[in-house]
C-alpha positions as CSV (number, residue, x, y, z in Angstrom):
1,X,-45.7,94.6,-10.2
2,X,-43.6,96.3,-7.5
3,X,-45.2,95.6,-4.4
4,X,-43.3,98.3,-1.8
5,X,-44.5,100.7,-4.5
6,X,-48.3,100.3,-3.9
7,X,-47.8,98.5,-0.3
8,X,-49.6,99.9,2.9
9,X,-47.7,102.0,5.3
10,X,-47.4,100.1,8.4
11,X,-46.1,100.0,11.7
12,X,-42.7,97.1,11.7
13,X,-43.4,94.4,13.9
14,X,-39.9,92.3,15.2
15,X,-40.7,88.4,16.0
16,X,-37.5,86.8,16.0
17,X,-35.1,87.7,13.6
18,X,-38.1,88.1,10.8
19,X,-39.2,91.6,10.8
20,X,-43.3,92.3,9.9
21,X,-44.6,95.1,8.2
22,X,-42.8,98.4,7.7
23,X,-40.6,97.3,4.6
24,X,-40.0,94.3,5.1
25,X,-40.3,91.3,2.8
26,X,-44.0,89.5,3.0
27,X,-43.0,86.8,6.0
28,X,-44.8,83.4,4.7
29,X,-46.2,81.2,7.6
30,X,-47.7,78.0,8.7
31,X,-48.5,76.0,11.7
32,X,-47.3,72.8,13.2
33,X,-49.8,70.0,12.9
34,X,-48.0,67.5,15.6
35,X,-48.7,66.8,19.2
36,X,-47.0,70.3,20.9
37,X,-46.3,67.6,23.9
38,X,-44.4,65.5,21.4
39,X,-41.1,67.6,21.1
40,X,-39.9,65.2,18.3
41,X,-42.3,65.2,16.2
42,X,-43.0,69.0,16.5
43,X,-38.9,70.0,16.3
44,X,-38.8,67.5,12.8
45,X,-41.8,68.8,11.1
46,X,-40.8,72.7,12.3
47,X,-37.7,72.3,10.2
48,X,-39.2,70.5,7.5
49,X,-41.4,73.9,7.2
50,X,-38.4,75.7,7.5
51,X,-36.4,73.9,5.1
52,X,-38.8,74.6,2.5
53,X,-38.7,78.3,2.9
54,X,-41.2,79.2,5.6
55,X,-40.1,82.3,7.7
56,X,-42.4,81.6,11.0
57,X,-43.9,78.7,12.4
58,X,-46.8,79.1,14.8
59,X,-47.9,75.9,17.1
60,X,-50.7,75.3,19.5
61,X,-49.8,75.7,23.4
62,X,-52.9,74.0,25.0
63,X,-51.7,74.0,28.7
64,X,-48.1,74.9,30.7
65,X,-46.7,71.6,29.6
66,X,-47.2,72.0,25.8
67,X,-45.1,75.5,27.0
68,X,-42.6,72.9,28.1
69,X,-41.9,72.1,24.2
70,X,-41.1,75.0,23.4
71,X,-38.1,75.6,25.8
72,X,-37.0,72.3,24.6
73,X,-37.3,73.1,20.7
74,X,-35.1,76.7,21.6
75,X,-32.8,74.5,22.8
76,X,-32.7,71.9,20.0
77,X,-31.3,75.0,18.0
78,X,-34.5,76.1,15.9
79,X,-33.5,79.6,14.4
80,X,-37.0,79.7,13.0
81,X,-39.3,82.3,14.7
82,X,-41.8,80.2,17.2
83,X,-45.6,81.7,18.0
84,X,-47.2,80.5,20.8
85,X,-51.4,79.8,19.7
86,X,-53.3,80.7,23.1
87,X,-56.9,80.0,23.7
88,X,-58.9,80.5,27.3
89,X,-55.8,80.6,29.7
90,X,-53.9,83.7,30.2
91,X,-51.3,81.9,32.5
92,X,-50.5,79.4,29.4
93,X,-49.5,82.7,27.4
94,X,-47.7,83.8,30.3
95,X,-45.5,80.2,30.6
96,X,-44.9,80.5,26.9
97,X,-43.4,84.2,27.3
98,X,-40.7,82.9,30.1
99,X,-40.0,80.1,27.5
100,X,-38.5,82.3,25.3
101,X,-41.2,81.9,22.7
102,X,-41.4,85.0,19.9
103,X,-44.8,85.9,19.2
104,X,-47.8,85.1,21.2
105,X,-51.5,84.3,19.0
106,X,-54.1,85.1,21.1
107,X,-57.8,86.2,20.8
108,X,-58.4,89.1,23.9
109,X,-61.6,88.7,24.3
110,X,-61.4,85.0,25.5
111,X,-58.6,85.3,28.1
112,X,-61.0,86.4,30.4
113,X,-61.0,89.6,32.2
114,X,-59.1,92.6,31.5
115,X,-56.3,91.7,34.5
116,X,-55.5,89.0,31.8
117,X,-55.2,90.7,29.1
118,X,-52.7,93.3,31.6
119,X,-50.8,90.4,32.0
120,X,-50.6,88.8,29.2
121,X,-49.3,92.7,28.0
122,X,-47.1,92.8,31.0
123,X,-45.1,90.0,30.0
124,X,-44.8,90.5,26.3
125,X,-43.9,94.1,26.9
126,X,-41.1,93.2,29.0
127,X,-39.5,90.8,27.0
128,X,-40.0,92.3,23.2
129,X,-42.7,89.7,22.1
130,X,-45.1,90.7,19.7
131,X,-49.1,89.8,20.3
132,X,-50.9,88.7,17.2
133,X,-55.1,89.5,17.6
134,X,-56.6,86.4,15.6
135,X,-60.0,86.9,15.0
136,X,-62.4,84.9,13.0
137,X,-66.1,84.1,12.8
138,X,-66.5,81.5,15.5
139,X,-64.2,84.1,18.1
140,X,-66.4,87.1,17.7
141,X,-68.1,88.5,20.8
142,X,-71.5,87.9,21.7
143,X,-72.1,92.1,21.0
144,X,-70.5,92.1,18.2
145,X,-72.2,89.2,17.0
146,X,-75.8,90.3,17.9
147,X,-75.3,93.9,16.5
148,X,-74.4,92.5,13.4
149,X,-76.2,89.5,13.1
150,X,-73.7,87.3,11.4
151,X,-70.0,87.3,11.2
152,X,-69.9,90.1,8.7
153,X,-66.6,91.9,7.4
154,X,-67.9,94.6,9.5
155,X,-68.1,92.3,12.4
156,X,-64.9,90.8,12.1
157,X,-62.8,94.4,11.6
158,X,-64.9,95.7,14.8
159,X,-63.7,92.9,16.5
160,X,-59.8,93.5,15.5
161,X,-59.9,96.7,16.3
162,X,-61.8,96.2,19.4
163,X,-58.9,93.9,20.8
164,X,-56.5,96.0,19.6
165,X,-57.6,98.4,22.0
166,X,-57.6,96.2,24.7
167,X,-54.0,96.1,24.4
168,X,-53.5,99.5,23.9
169,X,-54.9,100.2,27.0
170,X,-52.6,98.3,28.6
171,X,-49.9,100.7,26.8
172,X,-49.2,97.4,24.2
173,X,-48.5,98.7,20.7
174,X,-46.6,95.8,19.4
175,X,-49.7,94.2,17.3
176,X,-50.5,92.1,14.2
177,X,-53.9,91.8,13.6
178,X,-54.9,88.5,12.1
179,X,-59.0,88.5,10.1
180,X,-59.9,85.3,8.5
181,X,-62.8,84.4,7.5
182,X,-63.8,80.9,5.5
183,X,-65.8,82.8,3.6
184,X,-63.0,84.6,0.9
185,X,-65.4,87.6,-0.2
186,X,-66.1,88.2,4.0
187,X,-61.9,88.1,4.4
188,X,-60.9,90.2,1.7
189,X,-63.8,92.7,2.7
190,X,-62.8,92.8,6.5
191,X,-59.2,93.3,6.1
192,X,-59.7,96.2,3.7
193,X,-62.0,98.3,6.2
194,X,-58.8,97.2,9.1
195,X,-56.3,98.7,5.8
196,X,-58.3,101.7,5.9
197,X,-58.6,101.8,10.3
198,X,-55.3,101.1,11.6
199,X,-51.9,101.2,10.8
200,X,-50.5,97.8,12.4
201,X,-49.4,94.8,10.3
202,X,-52.1,92.8,8.9
203,X,-52.0,88.4,8.4
204,X,-53.9,87.4,6.0
205,X,-55.4,84.2,5.4
206,X,-58.6,82.2,4.4
207,X,-59.4,79.8,7.6
208,X,-60.7,76.7,7.3
209,X,-60.2,76.7,3.4
210,X,-60.1,72.7,2.8
211,X,-57.6,70.9,1.0
212,X,-54.7,71.2,-0.9
213,X,-56.3,72.1,-4.4
214,X,-59.2,74.0,-3.2
215,X,-57.8,75.4,-0.5
216,X,-55.3,76.8,-2.7
217,X,-57.2,78.1,-5.0
218,X,-59.5,79.9,-2.2
219,X,-56.1,81.0,-0.6
220,X,-54.9,82.7,-4.1
221,X,-58.3,84.5,-4.4
222,X,-58.6,86.0,-1.0
223,X,-54.9,86.6,-0.5
224,X,-54.1,87.5,-4.2
225,X,-56.8,90.3,-4.1
226,X,-55.4,92.0,-1.2
227,X,-51.7,92.1,-1.8
228,X,-52.8,92.8,-5.1
229,X,-54.3,96.1,-3.4
230,X,-51.4,96.6,-1.8
231,X,-52.6,95.3,1.5
232,X,-50.9,92.4,3.7
233,X,-47.4,91.9,5.4
234,X,-47.3,88.4,6.4
235,X,-49.4,85.1,5.0
236,X,-50.2,81.6,5.8
237,X,-52.3,79.7,3.1
238,X,-54.1,76.8,5.7
239,X,-54.9,73.5,4.2
240,X,-55.6,70.6,5.0
241,X,-52.9,68.6,4.0
242,X,-49.4,68.5,5.1
243,X,-47.9,71.8,6.5
244,X,-45.3,71.9,3.9
245,X,-47.4,72.2,1.0
246,X,-48.8,75.7,2.5
247,X,-45.5,76.9,1.9
248,X,-45.3,75.9,-1.8
249,X,-49.0,77.2,-2.2
250,X,-47.7,80.5,-0.6
251,X,-44.2,81.1,-2.4
252,X,-46.9,80.1,-6.3
253,X,-49.1,83.5,-4.8
254,X,-46.4,85.3,-4.6
255,X,-44.7,84.3,-7.6
256,X,-47.9,84.6,-9.8
257,X,-48.5,88.0,-8.2
258,X,-44.6,89.1,-9.3
259,X,-43.8,90.1,-5.7
260,X,-40.2,91.5,-6.3
261,X,-37.5,89.3,-4.4
262,X,-39.9,86.7,-2.9
263,X,-41.7,85.6,-6.6
264,X,-39.6,82.0,-7.7
265,X,-40.1,81.0,-11.3
266,X,-42.8,82.0,-12.9
267,X,-44.4,79.6,-15.8
268,X,-46.3,81.3,-18.3
269,X,-47.6,79.0,-20.6
270,X,-50.4,79.2,-23.6
271,X,-53.4,77.0,-23.2
272,X,-52.7,75.6,-26.8
273,X,-55.2,75.1,-29.5
274,X,-55.5,73.7,-32.8
275,X,-52.3,75.9,-34.0
276,X,-49.8,74.0,-31.7
277,X,-47.4,71.8,-33.3
278,X,-45.3,70.8,-29.9
279,X,-46.9,68.5,-27.4
280,X,-47.0,71.3,-25.2
281,X,-49.5,70.2,-22.1
282,X,-46.5,67.6,-21.4
283,X,-43.6,69.8,-22.2
284,X,-45.4,72.3,-19.5
285,X,-45.4,69.7,-16.9
286,X,-42.1,68.0,-17.4
287,X,-40.1,70.9,-17.5
288,X,-42.0,72.5,-14.2
289,X,-41.2,68.8,-12.1
290,X,-37.7,69.2,-13.7
291,X,-37.3,72.6,-12.5
292,X,-38.4,71.6,-9.4
293,X,-36.1,68.1,-9.2
294,X,-32.8,70.5,-9.7
295,X,-33.7,73.4,-7.5
296,X,-34.3,76.3,-9.5
297,X,-37.9,76.8,-8.5
298,X,-36.8,79.8,-6.6
299,X,-35.5,81.5,-9.1
300,X,-36.9,84.8,-9.8
301,X,-37.2,84.6,-13.2
302,X,-40.1,84.5,-16.2
303,X,-40.1,81.8,-18.2
304,X,-42.5,81.4,-21.3
305,X,-43.5,78.1,-22.9
306,X,-45.6,79.0,-25.8
307,X,-47.1,76.9,-28.5
308,X,-47.1,79.3,-32.1
309,X,-46.2,82.0,-33.4
310,X,-49.2,84.1,-33.1
311,X,-48.6,84.9,-29.8
312,X,-45.5,83.0,-28.8
313,X,-43.1,85.6,-30.0
314,X,-44.2,88.5,-28.0
315,X,-44.6,87.0,-24.5
316,X,-41.4,85.0,-25.0
317,X,-40.1,88.6,-25.6
318,X,-41.4,90.0,-22.3
319,X,-39.7,86.5,-20.6
320,X,-36.1,86.1,-19.5
321,X,-35.9,82.7,-20.9
322,X,-38.6,81.3,-23.2
323,X,-39.4,78.8,-26.3
324,X,-41.8,79.2,-28.9
325,X,-43.1,76.3,-30.4
326,X,-43.0,74.9,-33.9
327,X,-43.7,71.8,-35.9
328,X,-41.2,68.9,-34.0
329,X,-38.9,72.4,-32.9
330,X,-39.4,75.2,-31.1
331,X,-37.4,78.7,-31.1
332,X,-35.3,79.3,-27.9
333,X,-35.8,83.1,-26.8
334,X,-34.2,85.5,-24.0
335,X,-35.5,89.2,-23.6
336,X,-36.9,88.8,-26.8
337,X,-33.8,87.5,-28.5
338,X,-33.7,84.7,-30.7
339,X,-31.1,82.7,-29.7
340,X,-31.2,79.4,-31.8
341,X,-33.5,76.9,-33.3
342,X,-33.5,73.1,-31.0
343,X,-35.3,70.3,-31.7
344,X,-38.8,69.8,-29.5
345,X,-36.5,66.3,-27.6
346,X,-34.1,68.9,-26.4
347,X,-36.8,71.8,-25.3
348,X,-36.0,71.1,-21.6
349,X,-32.2,70.0,-21.0
350,X,-31.7,73.6,-23.0
351,X,-34.3,74.9,-20.4
352,X,-32.9,73.8,-17.6
353,X,-29.1,74.2,-18.4
354,X,-30.2,78.3,-19.2
355,X,-31.9,78.1,-15.8
356,X,-28.3,76.6,-14.5
357,X,-26.1,79.4,-15.7
358,X,-28.4,82.0,-14.6
359,X,-28.4,80.3,-11.1
360,X,-24.8,80.2,-11.0
361,X,-24.2,83.8,-12.3
362,X,-26.1,85.3,-9.6
363,X,-24.6,83.3,-7.0
């Protein structure tokens, strides 16, 4: 799939040195889980996220003292865009804008009267800072919740559009909308409604998704379903885990969808059956570990690990590189061409060597 061929057309929003929306690549986001007042710990986590491939980092800013951390982190030379997560106190948003934050995440409905919303919009407009509207089931307005009786997809979408309208009244258009739910189907449906009714960029994610394994599955379903429809401009995989794990999960989702320009190594391997004469289960696990250790997982290539001649040659023919297993040996295949036979024990070293050649050729 070439994502841009089916992608929903959106406005472009600039977040520091990263563009969200328009025809820009999908931006991967995460959020620090350190105490933002602890500059050293927060800075270390931001740098770890950036090294893992994160494009934009959000951090909670509960008070003006925490806003001071933004200035300190910027002064330390961090280049990745920083997003301030603000709730309730509009004065904290103003402080973050003054201290050079790259984007502000608010729920306009929970920062008070219209004058407060206008003050934030004015401060952000003056500095070219976009605002991300964040809506989830716990933040719905009482009127909308009463209207629908529950945080339904329609209720969440209406809330997001209502908040966008509040900012529009303040002559502010540099907006990203995020509608999240812990219920995957609700999240998908809400974003589909938004995609039909607005051209603002959409930030995708399943909130409170759970631990690394279950959370990754929920996120892959929710985010993946929308991306497959051409909906989405930036994403966060929310996990109860080390934030760095969120980046790896996001990359896997993009790779599974073969999103052009952002898919890493796409490993295709058969589930094995009684015809398999090669230890493919162990081989697949060892190959991925070796590719990761060698820094090859970012290569935008398809590698097929097939166990026998029934589906193997066909799948391997579609891959940039692959093997088709036999009894204690395998055929090495590249784009449908059989290169040679290799012993089973040489499969991983040969595949890694071939990938390194392609990596050096690309650079």
